[in-house]
Chimera marker file (.cmm) of the C-alpha trace (Angstrom):
<marker_set name="trace">
<marker id="1" x="5.935" y="-7.603" z="-16.156" r="1" g="1" b="0" radius="0.5"/>
<marker id="2" x="8.359" y="-9.291" z="-13.255" r="1" g="1" b="0" radius="0.5"/>
<marker id="3" x="7.000" y="-12.620" z="-11.964" r="1" g="1" b="0" radius="0.5"/>
<marker id="4" x="6.850" y="-14.139" z="-8.358" r="1" g="1" b="0" radius="0.5"/>
<marker id="5" x="10.020" y="-16.010" z="-8.803" r="1" g="1" b="0" radius="0.5"/>
<marker id="6" x="11.690" y="-12.426" z="-9.989" r="1" g="1" b="0" radius="0.5"/>
<marker id="7" x="10.115" y="-10.804" z="-7.121" r="1" g="1" b="0" radius="0.5"/>
<marker id="8" x="11.700" y="-13.308" z="-4.548" r="1" g="1" b="0" radius="0.5"/>
<marker id="9" x="15.395" y="-13.268" z="-6.214" r="1" g="1" b="0" radius="0.5"/>
<marker id="10" x="14.761" y="-8.893" z="-6.373" r="1" g="1" b="0" radius="0.5"/>
<marker id="11" x="14.181" y="-9.068" z="-2.616" r="1" g="1" b="0" radius="0.5"/>
<marker id="12" x="17.496" y="-11.107" z="-1.837" r="1" g="1" b="0" radius="0.5"/>
<marker id="13" x="19.668" y="-8.803" z="-4.211" r="1" g="1" b="0" radius="0.5"/>
<marker id="14" x="21.939" y="-6.072" z="-3.557" r="1" g="1" b="0" radius="0.5"/>
<marker id="15" x="19.804" y="-3.317" z="-5.253" r="1" g="1" b="0" radius="0.5"/>
<marker id="16" x="17.192" y="-4.240" z="-3.127" r="1" g="1" b="0" radius="0.5"/>
<marker id="17" x="18.772" y="-3.653" z="-0.274" r="1" g="1" b="0" radius="0.5"/>
<marker id="18" x="20.694" y="-0.514" z="-1.501" r="1" g="1" b="0" radius="0.5"/>
<marker id="19" x="16.844" y="1.078" z="-1.797" r="1" g="1" b="0" radius="0.5"/>
<marker id="20" x="15.583" y="-0.312" z="1.410" r="1" g="1" b="0" radius="0.5"/>
<marker id="21" x="18.901" y="1.319" z="3.067" r="1" g="1" b="0" radius="0.5"/>
<marker id="22" x="17.656" y="4.615" z="1.039" r="1" g="1" b="0" radius="0.5"/>
<marker id="23" x="14.374" y="4.376" z="2.422" r="1" g="1" b="0" radius="0.5"/>
<marker id="24" x="14.830" y="2.924" z="6.240" r="1" g="1" b="0" radius="0.5"/>
<marker id="25" x="18.562" y="3.812" z="7.148" r="1" g="1" b="0" radius="0.5"/>
<marker id="26" x="21.904" y="2.081" z="6.935" r="1" g="1" b="0" radius="0.5"/>
<marker id="27" x="21.225" y="-0.034" z="10.212" r="1" g="1" b="0" radius="0.5"/>
<marker id="28" x="21.954" y="-3.383" z="9.509" r="1" g="1" b="0" radius="0.5"/>
<marker id="29" x="19.224" y="-4.833" z="12.206" r="1" g="1" b="0" radius="0.5"/>
<marker id="30" x="16.504" y="-2.249" z="10.098" r="1" g="1" b="0" radius="0.5"/>
<marker id="31" x="17.529" y="-3.745" z="6.776" r="1" g="1" b="0" radius="0.5"/>
<marker id="32" x="16.839" y="-7.288" z="7.876" r="1" g="1" b="0" radius="0.5"/>
<marker id="33" x="13.619" y="-6.518" z="9.364" r="1" g="1" b="0" radius="0.5"/>
<marker id="34" x="12.501" y="-4.491" z="6.373" r="1" g="1" b="0" radius="0.5"/>
<marker id="35" x="13.708" y="-7.933" z="3.976" r="1" g="1" b="0" radius="0.5"/>
<marker id="36" x="11.757" y="-10.171" z="6.081" r="1" g="1" b="0" radius="0.5"/>
<marker id="37" x="8.967" y="-7.709" z="6.219" r="1" g="1" b="0" radius="0.5"/>
<marker id="38" x="8.797" y="-7.452" z="2.324" r="1" g="1" b="0" radius="0.5"/>
<marker id="39" x="9.233" y="-11.015" z="1.462" r="1" g="1" b="0" radius="0.5"/>
<marker id="40" x="6.352" y="-11.743" z="4.471" r="1" g="1" b="0" radius="0.5"/>
<marker id="41" x="4.076" y="-9.507" z="2.636" r="1" g="1" b="0" radius="0.5"/>
<marker id="42" x="4.819" y="-11.350" z="-0.795" r="1" g="1" b="0" radius="0.5"/>
<marker id="43" x="4.694" y="-14.105" z="1.117" r="1" g="1" b="0" radius="0.5"/>
<marker id="44" x="0.907" y="-13.468" z="1.931" r="1" g="1" b="0" radius="0.5"/>
<marker id="45" x="0.014" y="-12.034" z="-1.586" r="1" g="1" b="0" radius="0.5"/>
<marker id="46" x="0.859" y="-15.361" z="-3.176" r="1" g="1" b="0" radius="0.5"/>
<marker id="47" x="-1.106" y="-17.620" z="-0.310" r="1" g="1" b="0" radius="0.5"/>
<marker id="48" x="-4.041" y="-14.951" z="-1.317" r="1" g="1" b="0" radius="0.5"/>
<marker id="49" x="-4.120" y="-14.507" z="-4.772" r="1" g="1" b="0" radius="0.5"/>
<marker id="50" x="-1.546" y="-16.561" z="-6.482" r="1" g="1" b="0" radius="0.5"/>
<marker id="51" x="-0.043" y="-13.836" z="-8.611" r="1" g="1" b="0" radius="0.5"/>
<marker id="52" x="2.256" y="-14.242" z="-10.798" r="1" g="1" b="0" radius="0.5"/>
<marker id="53" x="3.213" y="-10.282" z="-12.155" r="1" g="1" b="0" radius="0.5"/>
<marker id="54" x="3.778" y="-8.527" z="-9.120" r="1" g="1" b="0" radius="0.5"/>
<marker id="55" x="4.964" y="-4.604" z="-8.372" r="1" g="1" b="0" radius="0.5"/>
<marker id="56" x="5.946" y="-3.523" z="-5.032" r="1" g="1" b="0" radius="0.5"/>
<marker id="57" x="4.778" y="-0.220" z="-3.727" r="1" g="1" b="0" radius="0.5"/>
<marker id="58" x="5.832" y="2.014" z="-0.528" r="1" g="1" b="0" radius="0.5"/>
<marker id="59" x="4.004" y="5.017" z="1.061" r="1" g="1" b="0" radius="0.5"/>
<marker id="60" x="5.823" y="6.827" z="3.512" r="1" g="1" b="0" radius="0.5"/>
<marker id="61" x="4.216" y="7.924" z="6.694" r="1" g="1" b="0" radius="0.5"/>
<marker id="62" x="4.451" y="11.423" z="7.459" r="1" g="1" b="0" radius="0.5"/>
<marker id="63" x="4.903" y="13.746" z="10.202" r="1" g="1" b="0" radius="0.5"/>
<marker id="64" x="3.589" y="17.501" z="10.486" r="1" g="1" b="0" radius="0.5"/>
<marker id="65" x="5.969" y="20.175" z="11.419" r="1" g="1" b="0" radius="0.5"/>
<marker id="66" x="3.392" y="22.784" z="11.186" r="1" g="1" b="0" radius="0.5"/>
<marker id="67" x="-0.163" y="23.654" z="10.163" r="1" g="1" b="0" radius="0.5"/>
<marker id="68" x="-0.911" y="20.286" z="11.991" r="1" g="1" b="0" radius="0.5"/>
<marker id="69" x="-4.841" y="19.581" z="10.176" r="1" g="1" b="0" radius="0.5"/>
<marker id="70" x="-5.087" y="22.538" z="8.262" r="1" g="1" b="0" radius="0.5"/>
<marker id="71" x="-4.558" y="21.346" z="5.021" r="1" g="1" b="0" radius="0.5"/>
<marker id="72" x="-7.998" y="19.893" z="5.609" r="1" g="1" b="0" radius="0.5"/>
<marker id="73" x="-9.542" y="23.384" z="5.409" r="1" g="1" b="0" radius="0.5"/>
<marker id="74" x="-7.355" y="24.766" z="2.792" r="1" g="1" b="0" radius="0.5"/>
<marker id="75" x="-4.658" y="25.574" z="4.844" r="1" g="1" b="0" radius="0.5"/>
<marker id="76" x="-0.763" y="25.088" z="4.718" r="1" g="1" b="0" radius="0.5"/>
<marker id="77" x="1.329" y="22.010" z="6.129" r="1" g="1" b="0" radius="0.5"/>
<marker id="78" x="4.864" y="21.817" z="6.021" r="1" g="1" b="0" radius="0.5"/>
<marker id="79" x="5.178" y="17.829" z="6.619" r="1" g="1" b="0" radius="0.5"/>
<marker id="80" x="8.203" y="15.267" z="6.373" r="1" g="1" b="0" radius="0.5"/>
<marker id="81" x="7.990" y="11.966" z="5.368" r="1" g="1" b="0" radius="0.5"/>
<marker id="82" x="9.556" y="9.262" z="8.224" r="1" g="1" b="0" radius="0.5"/>
<marker id="83" x="10.615" y="6.092" z="7.641" r="1" g="1" b="0" radius="0.5"/>
<marker id="84" x="7.506" y="4.173" z="8.492" r="1" g="1" b="0" radius="0.5"/>
<marker id="85" x="5.074" y="3.258" z="5.549" r="1" g="1" b="0" radius="0.5"/>
<marker id="86" x="2.778" y="1.224" z="3.991" r="1" g="1" b="0" radius="0.5"/>
<marker id="87" x="4.060" y="-0.992" z="1.673" r="1" g="1" b="0" radius="0.5"/>
<marker id="88" x="1.758" y="-3.187" z="-0.808" r="1" g="1" b="0" radius="0.5"/>
<marker id="89" x="2.048" y="-5.914" z="-3.348" r="1" g="1" b="0" radius="0.5"/>
<marker id="90" x="-0.350" y="-6.053" z="-6.298" r="1" g="1" b="0" radius="0.5"/>
<marker id="91" x="-0.846" y="-6.822" z="-9.806" r="1" g="1" b="0" radius="0.5"/>
<marker id="92" x="-3.289" y="-6.148" z="-12.245" r="1" g="1" b="0" radius="0.5"/>
<marker id="93" x="-6.412" y="-8.721" z="-13.072" r="1" g="1" b="0" radius="0.5"/>
<marker id="94" x="-8.559" y="-8.590" z="-15.709" r="1" g="1" b="0" radius="0.5"/>
<marker id="95" x="-11.967" y="-9.369" z="-13.667" r="1" g="1" b="0" radius="0.5"/>
<marker id="96" x="-12.878" y="-5.658" z="-12.998" r="1" g="1" b="0" radius="0.5"/>
<marker id="97" x="-12.704" y="-5.739" z="-9.111" r="1" g="1" b="0" radius="0.5"/>
<marker id="98" x="-10.390" y="-4.490" z="-6.651" r="1" g="1" b="0" radius="0.5"/>
<marker id="99" x="-9.408" y="-7.183" z="-4.079" r="1" g="1" b="0" radius="0.5"/>
<marker id="100" x="-7.565" y="-5.876" z="-1.236" r="1" g="1" b="0" radius="0.5"/>
<marker id="101" x="-6.305" y="-7.701" z="2.124" r="1" g="1" b="0" radius="0.5"/>
<marker id="102" x="-5.250" y="-5.584" z="4.634" r="1" g="1" b="0" radius="0.5"/>
<marker id="103" x="-2.588" y="-7.162" z="7.109" r="1" g="1" b="0" radius="0.5"/>
<marker id="104" x="-1.970" y="-4.791" z="9.835" r="1" g="1" b="0" radius="0.5"/>
<marker id="105" x="-6.200" y="-4.415" z="10.428" r="1" g="1" b="0" radius="0.5"/>
<marker id="106" x="-6.959" y="-7.744" z="9.454" r="1" g="1" b="0" radius="0.5"/>
<marker id="107" x="-9.384" y="-7.088" z="6.345" r="1" g="1" b="0" radius="0.5"/>
<marker id="108" x="-10.172" y="-9.026" z="3.347" r="1" g="1" b="0" radius="0.5"/>
<marker id="109" x="-12.915" y="-6.990" z="0.687" r="1" g="1" b="0" radius="0.5"/>
<marker id="110" x="-13.536" y="-6.459" z="-2.666" r="1" g="1" b="0" radius="0.5"/>
<marker id="111" x="-14.753" y="-3.790" z="-4.677" r="1" g="1" b="0" radius="0.5"/>
<marker id="112" x="-16.975" y="-4.713" z="-7.687" r="1" g="1" b="0" radius="0.5"/>
<marker id="113" x="-15.859" y="-1.719" z="-10.170" r="1" g="1" b="0" radius="0.5"/>
<marker id="114" x="-19.462" y="-3.032" z="-12.106" r="1" g="1" b="0" radius="0.5"/>
<marker id="115" x="-21.499" y="-2.721" z="-9.390" r="1" g="1" b="0" radius="0.5"/>
<marker id="116" x="-20.170" y="0.111" z="-6.808" r="1" g="1" b="0" radius="0.5"/>
<marker id="117" x="-22.944" y="0.877" z="-4.088" r="1" g="1" b="0" radius="0.5"/>
<marker id="118" x="-22.290" y="3.056" z="-0.640" r="1" g="1" b="0" radius="0.5"/>
<marker id="119" x="-22.430" y="0.637" z="2.506" r="1" g="1" b="0" radius="0.5"/>
<marker id="120" x="-23.326" y="1.676" z="5.533" r="1" g="1" b="0" radius="0.5"/>
<marker id="121" x="-20.995" y="-1.135" z="7.380" r="1" g="1" b="0" radius="0.5"/>
<marker id="122" x="-18.212" y="-0.349" z="4.975" r="1" g="1" b="0" radius="0.5"/>
<marker id="123" x="-14.627" y="-0.477" z="7.080" r="1" g="1" b="0" radius="0.5"/>
<marker id="124" x="-12.338" y="2.796" z="7.382" r="1" g="1" b="0" radius="0.5"/>
<marker id="125" x="-10.138" y="0.516" z="4.663" r="1" g="1" b="0" radius="0.5"/>
<marker id="126" x="-13.057" y="0.301" z="2.054" r="1" g="1" b="0" radius="0.5"/>
<marker id="127" x="-14.722" y="4.086" z="2.431" r="1" g="1" b="0" radius="0.5"/>
<marker id="128" x="-10.607" y="5.116" z="1.397" r="1" g="1" b="0" radius="0.5"/>
<marker id="129" x="-10.625" y="3.333" z="-1.435" r="1" g="1" b="0" radius="0.5"/>
<marker id="130" x="-13.788" y="4.198" z="-2.847" r="1" g="1" b="0" radius="0.5"/>
<marker id="131" x="-12.870" y="7.781" z="-1.806" r="1" g="1" b="0" radius="0.5"/>
<marker id="132" x="-9.806" y="7.081" z="-3.989" r="1" g="1" b="0" radius="0.5"/>
<marker id="133" x="-11.354" y="5.674" z="-6.727" r="1" g="1" b="0" radius="0.5"/>
<marker id="134" x="-14.194" y="8.584" z="-6.911" r="1" g="1" b="0" radius="0.5"/>
<marker id="135" x="-11.014" y="11.072" z="-6.883" r="1" g="1" b="0" radius="0.5"/>
<marker id="136" x="-9.357" y="9.129" z="-9.956" r="1" g="1" b="0" radius="0.5"/>
<marker id="137" x="-12.676" y="8.886" z="-12.287" r="1" g="1" b="0" radius="0.5"/>
<marker id="138" x="-13.481" y="12.693" z="-11.004" r="1" g="1" b="0" radius="0.5"/>
<marker id="139" x="-9.717" y="13.786" z="-13.048" r="1" g="1" b="0" radius="0.5"/>
<marker id="140" x="-10.555" y="11.301" z="-15.707" r="1" g="1" b="0" radius="0.5"/>
<marker id="141" x="-8.650" y="8.504" z="-15.163" r="1" g="1" b="0" radius="0.5"/>
<marker id="142" x="-9.574" y="4.938" z="-15.829" r="1" g="1" b="0" radius="0.5"/>
<marker id="143" x="-9.945" y="2.445" z="-13.295" r="1" g="1" b="0" radius="0.5"/>
<marker id="144" x="-9.561" y="-1.389" z="-13.762" r="1" g="1" b="0" radius="0.5"/>
<marker id="145" x="-9.020" y="-4.137" z="-11.740" r="1" g="1" b="0" radius="0.5"/>
<marker id="146" x="-6.082" y="-5.274" z="-9.236" r="1" g="1" b="0" radius="0.5"/>
<marker id="147" x="-5.710" y="-7.739" z="-6.379" r="1" g="1" b="0" radius="0.5"/>
<marker id="148" x="-3.120" y="-5.757" z="-3.505" r="1" g="1" b="0" radius="0.5"/>
<marker id="149" x="-1.819" y="-6.875" z="-0.449" r="1" g="1" b="0" radius="0.5"/>
<marker id="150" x="-1.070" y="-4.223" z="2.373" r="1" g="1" b="0" radius="0.5"/>
<marker id="151" x="0.427" y="-4.084" z="5.461" r="1" g="1" b="0" radius="0.5"/>
<marker id="152" x="1.730" y="-0.631" z="7.521" r="1" g="1" b="0" radius="0.5"/>
<marker id="153" x="4.245" y="0.001" z="10.385" r="1" g="1" b="0" radius="0.5"/>
<marker id="154" x="2.754" y="3.257" z="10.709" r="1" g="1" b="0" radius="0.5"/>
<marker id="155" x="0.951" y="4.575" z="14.024" r="1" g="1" b="0" radius="0.5"/>
<marker id="156" x="-2.957" y="4.653" z="12.956" r="1" g="1" b="0" radius="0.5"/>
<marker id="157" x="-3.875" y="8.150" z="12.216" r="1" g="1" b="0" radius="0.5"/>
<marker id="158" x="-0.044" y="8.913" z="11.905" r="1" g="1" b="0" radius="0.5"/>
<marker id="159" x="-0.477" y="10.367" z="8.239" r="1" g="1" b="0" radius="0.5"/>
<marker id="160" x="-1.468" y="7.633" z="6.322" r="1" g="1" b="0" radius="0.5"/>
<marker id="161" x="-4.171" y="4.677" z="6.984" r="1" g="1" b="0" radius="0.5"/>
<marker id="162" x="-4.221" y="1.037" z="6.517" r="1" g="1" b="0" radius="0.5"/>
<link id1="1" id2="2" r="1" g="1" b="0" radius="0.2"/>
<link id1="2" id2="3" r="1" g="1" b="0" radius="0.2"/>
<link id1="3" id2="4" r="1" g="1" b="0" radius="0.2"/>
<link id1="4" id2="5" r="1" g="1" b="0" radius="0.2"/>
<link id1="5" id2="6" r="1" g="1" b="0" radius="0.2"/>
<link id1="6" id2="7" r="1" g="1" b="0" radius="0.2"/>
<link id1="7" id2="8" r="1" g="1" b="0" radius="0.2"/>
<link id1="8" id2="9" r="1" g="1" b="0" radius="0.2"/>
<link id1="9" id2="10" r="1" g="1" b="0" radius="0.2"/>
<link id1="10" id2="11" r="1" g="1" b="0" radius="0.2"/>
<link id1="11" id2="12" r="1" g="1" b="0" radius="0.2"/>
<link id1="12" id2="13" r="1" g="1" b="0" radius="0.2"/>
<link id1="13" id2="14" r="1" g="1" b="0" radius="0.2"/>
<link id1="14" id2="15" r="1" g="1" b="0" radius="0.2"/>
<link id1="15" id2="16" r="1" g="1" b="0" radius="0.2"/>
<link id1="16" id2="17" r="1" g="1" b="0" radius="0.2"/>
<link id1="17" id2="18" r="1" g="1" b="0" radius="0.2"/>
<link id1="18" id2="19" r="1" g="1" b="0" radius="0.2"/>
<link id1="19" id2="20" r="1" g="1" b="0" radius="0.2"/>
<link id1="20" id2="21" r="1" g="1" b="0" radius="0.2"/>
<link id1="21" id2="22" r="1" g="1" b="0" radius="0.2"/>
<link id1="22" id2="23" r="1" g="1" b="0" radius="0.2"/>
<link id1="23" id2="24" r="1" g="1" b="0" radius="0.2"/>
<link id1="24" id2="25" r="1" g="1" b="0" radius="0.2"/>
<link id1="25" id2="26" r="1" g="1" b="0" radius="0.2"/>
<link id1="26" id2="27" r="1" g="1" b="0" radius="0.2"/>
<link id1="27" id2="28" r="1" g="1" b="0" radius="0.2"/>
<link id1="28" id2="29" r="1" g="1" b="0" radius="0.2"/>
<link id1="29" id2="30" r="1" g="1" b="0" radius="0.2"/>
<link id1="30" id2="31" r="1" g="1" b="0" radius="0.2"/>
<link id1="31" id2="32" r="1" g="1" b="0" radius="0.2"/>
<link id1="32" id2="33" r="1" g="1" b="0" radius="0.2"/>
<link id1="33" id2="34" r="1" g="1" b="0" radius="0.2"/>
<link id1="34" id2="35" r="1" g="1" b="0" radius="0.2"/>
<link id1="35" id2="36" r="1" g="1" b="0" radius="0.2"/>
<link id1="36" id2="37" r="1" g="1" b="0" radius="0.2"/>
<link id1="37" id2="38" r="1" g="1" b="0" radius="0.2"/>
<link id1="38" id2="39" r="1" g="1" b="0" radius="0.2"/>
<link id1="39" id2="40" r="1" g="1" b="0" radius="0.2"/>
<link id1="40" id2="41" r="1" g="1" b="0" radius="0.2"/>
<link id1="41" id2="42" r="1" g="1" b="0" radius="0.2"/>
<link id1="42" id2="43" r="1" g="1" b="0" radius="0.2"/>
<link id1="43" id2="44" r="1" g="1" b="0" radius="0.2"/>
<link id1="44" id2="45" r="1" g="1" b="0" radius="0.2"/>
<link id1="45" id2="46" r="1" g="1" b="0" radius="0.2"/>
<link id1="46" id2="47" r="1" g="1" b="0" radius="0.2"/>
<link id1="47" id2="48" r="1" g="1" b="0" radius="0.2"/>
<link id1="48" id2="49" r="1" g="1" b="0" radius="0.2"/>
<link id1="49" id2="50" r="1" g="1" b="0" radius="0.2"/>
<link id1="50" id2="51" r="1" g="1" b="0" radius="0.2"/>
<link id1="51" id2="52" r="1" g="1" b="0" radius="0.2"/>
<link id1="52" id2="53" r="1" g="1" b="0" radius="0.2"/>
<link id1="53" id2="54" r="1" g="1" b="0" radius="0.2"/>
<link id1="54" id2="55" r="1" g="1" b="0" radius="0.2"/>
<link id1="55" id2="56" r="1" g="1" b="0" radius="0.2"/>
<link id1="56" id2="57" r="1" g="1" b="0" radius="0.2"/>
<link id1="57" id2="58" r="1" g="1" b="0" radius="0.2"/>
<link id1="58" id2="59" r="1" g="1" b="0" radius="0.2"/>
<link id1="59" id2="60" r="1" g="1" b="0" radius="0.2"/>
<link id1="60" id2="61" r="1" g="1" b="0" radius="0.2"/>
<link id1="61" id2="62" r="1" g="1" b="0" radius="0.2"/>
<link id1="62" id2="63" r="1" g="1" b="0" radius="0.2"/>
<link id1="63" id2="64" r="1" g="1" b="0" radius="0.2"/>
<link id1="64" id2="65" r="1" g="1" b="0" radius="0.2"/>
<link id1="65" id2="66" r="1" g="1" b="0" radius="0.2"/>
<link id1="66" id2="67" r="1" g="1" b="0" radius="0.2"/>
<link id1="67" id2="68" r="1" g="1" b="0" radius="0.2"/>
<link id1="68" id2="69" r="1" g="1" b="0" radius="0.2"/>
<link id1="69" id2="70" r="1" g="1" b="0" radius="0.2"/>
<link id1="70" id2="71" r="1" g="1" b="0" radius="0.2"/>
<link id1="71" id2="72" r="1" g="1" b="0" radius="0.2"/>
<link id1="72" id2="73" r="1" g="1" b="0" radius="0.2"/>
<link id1="73" id2="74" r="1" g="1" b="0" radius="0.2"/>
<link id1="74" id2="75" r="1" g="1" b="0" radius="0.2"/>
<link id1="75" id2="76" r="1" g="1" b="0" radius="0.2"/>
<link id1="76" id2="77" r="1" g="1" b="0" radius="0.2"/>
<link id1="77" id2="78" r="1" g="1" b="0" radius="0.2"/>
<link id1="78" id2="79" r="1" g="1" b="0" radius="0.2"/>
<link id1="79" id2="80" r="1" g="1" b="0" radius="0.2"/>
<link id1="80" id2="81" r="1" g="1" b="0" radius="0.2"/>
<link id1="81" id2="82" r="1" g="1" b="0" radius="0.2"/>
<link id1="82" id2="83" r="1" g="1" b="0" radius="0.2"/>
<link id1="83" id2="84" r="1" g="1" b="0" radius="0.2"/>
<link id1="84" id2="85" r="1" g="1" b="0" radius="0.2"/>
<link id1="85" id2="86" r="1" g="1" b="0" radius="0.2"/>
<link id1="86" id2="87" r="1" g="1" b="0" radius="0.2"/>
<link id1="87" id2="88" r="1" g="1" b="0" radius="0.2"/>
<link id1="88" id2="89" r="1" g="1" b="0" radius="0.2"/>
<link id1="89" id2="90" r="1" g="1" b="0" radius="0.2"/>
<link id1="90" id2="91" r="1" g="1" b="0" radius="0.2"/>
<link id1="91" id2="92" r="1" g="1" b="0" radius="0.2"/>
<link id1="92" id2="93" r="1" g="1" b="0" radius="0.2"/>
<link id1="93" id2="94" r="1" g="1" b="0" radius="0.2"/>
<link id1="94" id2="95" r="1" g="1" b="0" radius="0.2"/>
<link id1="95" id2="96" r="1" g="1" b="0" radius="0.2"/>
<link id1="96" id2="97" r="1" g="1" b="0" radius="0.2"/>
<link id1="97" id2="98" r="1" g="1" b="0" radius="0.2"/>
<link id1="98" id2="99" r="1" g="1" b="0" radius="0.2"/>
<link id1="99" id2="100" r="1" g="1" b="0" radius="0.2"/>
<link id1="100" id2="101" r="1" g="1" b="0" radius="0.2"/>
<link id1="101" id2="102" r="1" g="1" b="0" radius="0.2"/>
<link id1="102" id2="103" r="1" g="1" b="0" radius="0.2"/>
<link id1="103" id2="104" r="1" g="1" b="0" radius="0.2"/>
<link id1="104" id2="105" r="1" g="1" b="0" radius="0.2"/>
<link id1="105" id2="106" r="1" g="1" b="0" radius="0.2"/>
<link id1="106" id2="107" r="1" g="1" b="0" radius="0.2"/>
<link id1="107" id2="108" r="1" g="1" b="0" radius="0.2"/>
<link id1="108" id2="109" r="1" g="1" b="0" radius="0.2"/>
<link id1="109" id2="110" r="1" g="1" b="0" radius="0.2"/>
<link id1="110" id2="111" r="1" g="1" b="0" radius="0.2"/>
<link id1="111" id2="112" r="1" g="1" b="0" radius="0.2"/>
<link id1="112" id2="113" r="1" g="1" b="0" radius="0.2"/>
<link id1="113" id2="114" r="1" g="1" b="0" radius="0.2"/>
<link id1="114" id2="115" r="1" g="1" b="0" radius="0.2"/>
<link id1="115" id2="116" r="1" g="1" b="0" radius="0.2"/>
<link id1="116" id2="117" r="1" g="1" b="0" radius="0.2"/>
<link id1="117" id2="118" r="1" g="1" b="0" radius="0.2"/>
<link id1="118" id2="119" r="1" g="1" b="0" radius="0.2"/>
<link id1="119" id2="120" r="1" g="1" b="0" radius="0.2"/>
<link id1="120" id2="121" r="1" g="1" b="0" radius="0.2"/>
<link id1="121" id2="122" r="1" g="1" b="0" radius="0.2"/>
<link id1="122" id2="123" r="1" g="1" b="0" radius="0.2"/>
<link id1="123" id2="124" r="1" g="1" b="0" radius="0.2"/>
<link id1="124" id2="125" r="1" g="1" b="0" radius="0.2"/>
<link id1="125" id2="126" r="1" g="1" b="0" radius="0.2"/>
<link id1="126" id2="127" r="1" g="1" b="0" radius="0.2"/>
<link id1="127" id2="128" r="1" g="1" b="0" radius="0.2"/>
<link id1="128" id2="129" r="1" g="1" b="0" radius="0.2"/>
<link id1="129" id2="130" r="1" g="1" b="0" radius="0.2"/>
<link id1="130" id2="131" r="1" g="1" b="0" radius="0.2"/>
<link id1="131" id2="132" r="1" g="1" b="0" radius="0.2"/>
<link id1="132" id2="133" r="1" g="1" b="0" radius="0.2"/>
<link id1="133" id2="134" r="1" g="1" b="0" radius="0.2"/>
<link id1="134" id2="135" r="1" g="1" b="0" radius="0.2"/>
<link id1="135" id2="136" r="1" g="1" b="0" radius="0.2"/>
<link id1="136" id2="137" r="1" g="1" b="0" radius="0.2"/>
<link id1="137" id2="138" r="1" g="1" b="0" radius="0.2"/>
<link id1="138" id2="139" r="1" g="1" b="0" radius="0.2"/>
<link id1="139" id2="140" r="1" g="1" b="0" radius="0.2"/>
<link id1="140" id2="141" r="1" g="1" b="0" radius="0.2"/>
<link id1="141" id2="142" r="1" g="1" b="0" radius="0.2"/>
<link id1="142" id2="143" r="1" g="1" b="0" radius="0.2"/>
<link id1="143" id2="144" r="1" g="1" b="0" radius="0.2"/>
<link id1="144" id2="145" r="1" g="1" b="0" radius="0.2"/>
<link id1="145" id2="146" r="1" g="1" b="0" radius="0.2"/>
<link id1="146" id2="147" r="1" g="1" b="0" radius="0.2"/>
<link id1="147" id2="148" r="1" g="1" b="0" radius="0.2"/>
<link id1="148" id2="149" r="1" g="1" b="0" radius="0.2"/>
<link id1="149" id2="150" r="1" g="1" b="0" radius="0.2"/>
<link id1="150" id2="151" r="1" g="1" b="0" radius="0.2"/>
<link id1="151" id2="152" r="1" g="1" b="0" radius="0.2"/>
<link id1="152" id2="153" r="1" g="1" b="0" radius="0.2"/>
<link id1="153" id2="154" r="1" g="1" b="0" radius="0.2"/>
<link id1="154" id2="155" r="1" g="1" b="0" radius="0.2"/>
<link id1="155" id2="156" r="1" g="1" b="0" radius="0.2"/>
<link id1="156" id2="157" r="1" g="1" b="0" radius="0.2"/>
<link id1="157" id2="158" r="1" g="1" b="0" radius="0.2"/>
<link id1="158" id2="159" r="1" g="1" b="0" radius="0.2"/>
<link id1="159" id2="160" r="1" g="1" b="0" radius="0.2"/>
<link id1="160" id2="161" r="1" g="1" b="0" radius="0.2"/>
<link id1="161" id2="162" r="1" g="1" b="0" radius="0.2"/>
</marker_set>
C-alpha cells in the first residue's frame, strides 16, 4: 500500500502528470491547477484522518447528449464523460465505520456499519452513501470501514454529486 510520503512523491512525478493530462487535457494551466487540487486534497485528508496507506480516486462528471433523465425510468441515455470530476483520497480502516469529509459541501459525517439507521435529518451526501452501501449489499458484496476525503468541481446536479 502506498504511504502518505509515497503519495506526495507520486503527485510530483511525471507519470502522475501524464495521467492528469489524460484526464484534464494538455493545458499547462489545467495541469498545475489539478496538481494543486490533488495536493490540497491529500493535505486535507492527512489533517482530518492522519492516514498512512491512501489511494487516490477520480469519478468523472457527465454530460447527457440524449435521453436526459430517461435512465431513471429504465430508458436509454447517451452520455459522455467530461473533464470535471469528483476526486477522493481514501484508506481502509478497521473500525467498521465509514468516515466522509466532503470539502465541496462542507460535510463531515460517519456511517457506523454496525448500527445503520435511516435518519430523517441526513444530508444528501449521507443518503447517497447509504444508497450505495445498500446496492453493494444487494449484490452480495462485503462492506468494510474506510476514511475518505472528497471534493468536486462538477456543477451540482450535473451528473455526479458531492
